[in-house]
Structure formats: C-alpha cells, structure tokens
C-alpha positions as CSV (number, residue, x, y, z in Angstrom):
1,M,0.0,0.0,0.0
2,A,2.7,2.5,0.9
3,N,4.6,1.9,-2.3
4,S,1.3,2.5,-4.1
5,L,0.8,5.8,-2.4
6,F,4.3,6.9,-3.2
7,E,3.8,5.9,-6.9
8,N,0.5,7.8,-7.0
9,A,2.2,10.9,-5.7
10,R,5.0,10.7,-8.2
11,E,2.5,10.1,-11.1
12,A,0.3,13.0,-9.9
13,V,3.3,15.4,-9.9
14,N,4.3,14.2,-13.4
15,R,0.7,14.8,-14.7
16,F,0.8,18.3,-13.3
17,R,4.2,19.0,-14.8
18,Q,3.0,17.7,-18.2
19,N,-0.2,19.6,-18.2
20,R,1.0,22.9,-16.7
21,D,1.2,24.4,-20.2
22,G,-2.5,23.8,-20.7
23,S,-5.3,25.8,-19.2
24,Q,-4.8,27.4,-15.8
25,A,-7.8,25.7,-14.3
26,A,-6.7,22.2,-15.3
27,S,-3.2,22.9,-13.9
28,Q,-4.6,24.1,-10.6
29,E,-6.6,20.9,-10.3
30,D,-3.6,18.8,-11.1
31,M,-1.5,20.7,-8.6
32,Q,-4.0,20.1,-5.8
33,A,-4.3,16.4,-6.7
34,A,-0.5,16.1,-6.6
35,K,-0.3,17.9,-3.2
36,Q,-3.0,15.6,-1.7
37,A,-1.2,12.5,-3.1
38,I,2.1,13.6,-1.6
39,Q,0.5,14.2,1.8
40,S,-1.2,10.8,1.7
41,A,2.1,9.1,0.8
42,Y,4.0,10.7,3.7
43,S,2.1,8.7,6.3
44,Q,3.2,5.3,4.9
45,C,6.6,5.6,3.2
46,S,10.3,4.9,4.0
47,Q,12.8,7.6,4.9
48,D,14.2,7.5,1.3
49,E,10.7,7.9,-0.1
50,K,10.1,10.9,2.2
51,Q,13.2,12.6,0.8
52,Q,11.9,12.0,-2.7
53,L,8.5,13.3,-1.7
54,Q,10.2,16.5,-0.4
55,Q,11.8,16.9,-3.8
56,L,8.5,16.4,-5.5
57,E,7.0,19.1,-3.3
58,Q,9.8,21.4,-4.2
59,Q,9.2,20.8,-7.9
60,L,5.5,21.5,-7.5
61,E,6.2,24.7,-5.6
62,N,8.7,25.9,-8.2
63,D,6.3,25.1,-11.0
64,S,3.3,26.7,-9.3
65,Q,5.3,29.9,-8.9
66,S,6.2,30.0,-12.5
67,M,2.5,29.7,-13.4
68,R,1.8,33.0,-11.6
C-alpha cells in the first residue's frame, strides 16, 4: 500500500508538470491532486521515499510559482 501511495504521488506530480502548459484551471486541479497525493504518501513511506516526496513538493512549488 505504501509503495502504491508513493507511486500515486509521483504520477500526480508528473501529470501536473506535463499539463501545466494547458489551461490554468486544469493545472490548478492537477497541482491540488499532486499535493494531496504527496501528503497521503508521507504517512506510509520509507525515509528514502520521504526525501523523494520532499523533492517532488519542491518541484511543485517551483512550477506553481512559474504559473503566476
């Protein structure tokens, strides 16, 4: 289950990053889904995965700032 949550978070961030050049509304929805997936994954992942999740959060933050 934990690995599945981690993979879901990674996929959600990838979807956001791929779609960020689309409409603003779709990108906002993708960003929120990615943030929620990351938060869910934190509760049941290894220390290594937590570090990767932190990197994904940073990517999301950087990408969301470039949208503004």
